[in-house]
N, C-alpha and C positions, 0 to 999 in steps of 0.2 A: 572247392565250394563251401567248401566252408566260411569264407568269412566273407563270398554275399550274403550268409544267410544273415548274418550280424547285423542287428536293430540298429534303427539312422539317431546317432547321435541328439541327443536329448534341445543343442543349443539347435540344431538344424528346423528342430516344432516350434522353437519359441513365435510366441506370439507378438508386437509392434506390443502392445502392452508391459508381458512380462520383458521383456529385450530393455522396453524403460528402466522402468523399476530397477531391473538388474543394474544397469550402470549407474543411475540415479547414486542406490545404496551402495554402492562399493568406498562409495567418498563417509569417510564414521562421522568427519567436522558438521558436511550435511544430512549426517541424518540427526545429530544434534542441535541443528537450528532448525530439522522440520520439528521435531518434537517440541520444543519451546510455541514453532507459530504453534502446534495444534495444543497445547497451551492456551497462550492468547487469544485463540480461537471461539475454546472452550471458556474463555473467561466473558468474553464479547456477547459469548450466546446468551449463557444462562448470566449471566453475573448479578441479573438481582435477583434469586436464589440462591446463590452460600452469599452472598456478602453477609456479615453477620448486620449492617441496618441500610435504612437507606441513608447516605447522607446530606442529602438534598430535602431529608423534609422536616419542617424545622418543629415538628410536635415530637422528637427522637432524640434531639437537641438538647444539650444543655451546657452551659457559657459556666458552669463550675467545671466542666469536663475541659477543659481547654490548656494545649500546650504541654499536654500530661506526654509522657517521657514511654520511649517503648516498655509494655509488658503491667503498665500500671493497668488497677481497678476506675471503674467507671465511681461515682460519684455514690450510688449506688448499691455500691457492689453487686450486676448482674453480668456486667461485662468487663471484659478483659480488651485492653490497646494494643494488641501486640507488636503493631508497630508505630504507637504513640496516637497523639492527637490534633488534628490542627487549632490553632484561632479559636474557629467556630465551636469545639468541639467537634468536631467529625472525628469518627473512626477510621485512620492514616486507610487499613487493606482496605475496608469500602471504598473510600476515595479513588483509588488508585485503581482498583476493579470497574468503576462504573467511567474512570477516566478510560482507563484500557477499552469498552463499551462503543466511548464519543469516537475516539480517532481511530477505532477501524472502519465506524462506520463511515465518518468524514474521508479515509485514505479511499474506500472502495468506494462509494460511489462517486467521491469526482472521477475516481483511476477511471469508469467502464465509462464515463460517460461521455470522458472527454478522450478515451482512447478508440468508442468507437466514431466519435466528428473528427479527427485524426486518420484513421482507417481508413472512410466513407471522401475524404477531402486527398488524401495519399494516396490513394487508387487511381479515382478521377482526374490528378494532377499525368498520371505516371500515363496511362490509359488514352490520354488523352495528346499531351505534351505542345507543343506550337505555344500559342498567347495563354489559352487558360490556365498552364503546368509554369508559364512565366508570372502568373500573375499571385498563385497560389502562393511558389516558393519567394515571392516580396514581401510578401504579407508574413507569411513564418519568418525569413529571415529578419525582417522589421519588432516581430513580436521577441525573437532568436536574442536581437540587439542588447535587450534590458533586462537584468535580473529579477528575476523571476518575483523576488522574494520584497520587491518593488514596484510590481505591480499588480500586485498583493493586496501592501501599505494600502495604493490610492484608491482601487477601489471600493475598499473597506472604510478609507478616510469619509465617500464620495456616500457610501450606503449606513452606516454604522454596524457591528457587532449581531452576531444570529448566528444560526447552527445552516439554514438557506443559502446566509449569504456570502458565507464561508467557503461554502461547496458552489457556491459558482464561478469566485472567485479562484479557486482549486483549477475547475475546469477552465475558467480563461486561460490561465498558464502554464497548464500541461501538453492541454492541446496539438500547439505546435507541434511540438517535439515527439510528439505519434504522427504527425502528419508525413515528417524528413523519415522519419526512420522507417514507413511505410512506399515511401515512395522511390526510398532507392531502394526496397526489397524488393517492390513489382515493379520497378526500372531492368529487372532482370527477369524476371517472369515476364515482363511482355516482349521479351528477346527471340522466347523460346520459342519451338515446332509448331504445341501446343496452342496455343496464344494466336500463332497464323494459319493453323488451323481451321477453328473453329471460328474464326474471321472474314476467311473465304467459304465459309458455309453462310454467310449471312446472317451470323446475331447479331441481334443490336449488343451495343456500349454496354448502359445496365447486367447482361443479363451475362454479359462476359465477366465485365466486371464481379459480378458478387459471386458466380458458381463457377468459376473456372481462377480467378485471377483469388480474391479472397481465402478461400481456402488454402493457397500456395502459399500466404502472408501469415496465417493466424499461429505456427508452428518457433517462427522464432520472436514473431512479436510478443508471448509469454512470459519470459524471463524481463522482454521491459517492460512491460504490467505488474507487475513486481513489485520493478528496482520504484516506477512512479507511485506505485503505495506508499512505499518504504519515506521518496523525497517528500508524499501529501499529508502523511503523518509530521513528518520532521514542519513543516512548513505550519501548520499547524497546527504546532505547541510554540512554534516562534511565535505567532502574529497570537493569537493568545497569551502569550510570556506578557509581551510588550502591548497588550488589552485592547487589542482588535480584529481579534474571533471572536471569540466565546461571550459571553453575557456571564456576566461571575456566580448565575445562580445558574448556569450549568457545569457538568459534569468534563472535566480535559487538565490532560494533564500536565499541558503547557501554564495554566491557571494554579495550581495544587504548587509549582515549580516556582511562579512566581509569587506566589504568598509568602511562602517557609521563605522566600529569597533574604526578607527584609530583618527574620530571624537567625543567622547564622551565623552572628557575630556573640550572637549569647546564648553560644551552644545548645540553642533549639534544634539539632540539623536537621533532624526526621522529618516536617513536615518540606523540605526541602530537596533534601537527599533521595526519600525512597520513591518519588513518585518521576525523579531523574531517571534511576536506577529501573528504572520499570519501562520509560518512554527508551532509553539506552537498549535494555532486553528485546523490546518489539522491532525497534531499525536492525537493532546486527539480527535477531531470526529470520526475518522477513530478508532480508542479504545475502544473510547463507541459503537462501531457497530460491533466490532468486539467479547466483554464484552457480550454483550446482546446474539449474535449471539451462542456465546461459551455454553451460560448456556440454552437456547430452546433445541440449538440441542444436546445438551447431558443429555437423561431422570434422570442422577445415578442425576443431577445437581434442575434439579424441584419440587419443592415442590406439594404437592395435596393440 
């Protein structure tokens, strides 16, 4: 009788959110990646408020402060360049913070739009089947047969550099990947009984797609979206390094690395190395979070 009066174990009362949090926080590496990602996002959100200077305001720059090593003070003694300064006298800490802000903006915005397009087309292809699916998937196959950087280079060579143009270029190279993954997930859901049931009830195609298929496809795509953000940030940095991404007047980690590459052999490593380290930290943080999301959200990868 006493055993029947025992309280229900806490694990049985766990909400889905608490279960997800417990599974995610089980990995110390993933927690470290999450902490790094939070720091990166804070730097992107409040960058102008915490940066020592606006490195792209010509009124606060002094050519006499050009290429100062880390820890050196400015000519007027009012500022210490903790990570040194570049060839234009910009504080590297400030330039990196502004560069992270731009990288996160480009990566997140392009991924959100590309994911929306890929989701819509992938769901529609899986639901319709037949010629619609065949036509859309052939388009996807054609685009995925070319390297993403090549497509982006061609688009930017035709349109020129610019923030809006590089976001459009990244959307163009990302949507096909999202469409293919969405279709593969939706095909599995399409054959399940609940879809057959709502189809027999006479619901319209768009209602079945967006009200029933979409919610069951979103969860597995969360990890894919995080990885696409990292890929977009890397591609933007590559294009900016090549001079086809953002214009020189815009903050970009790729541009900072490119500006400092010519001074590496002369010993002024900080101009290029520190932005490179910042880029690596951003990419690693996003990938660590995405890997753990994939493990937690995919039941086949979970250990009992």
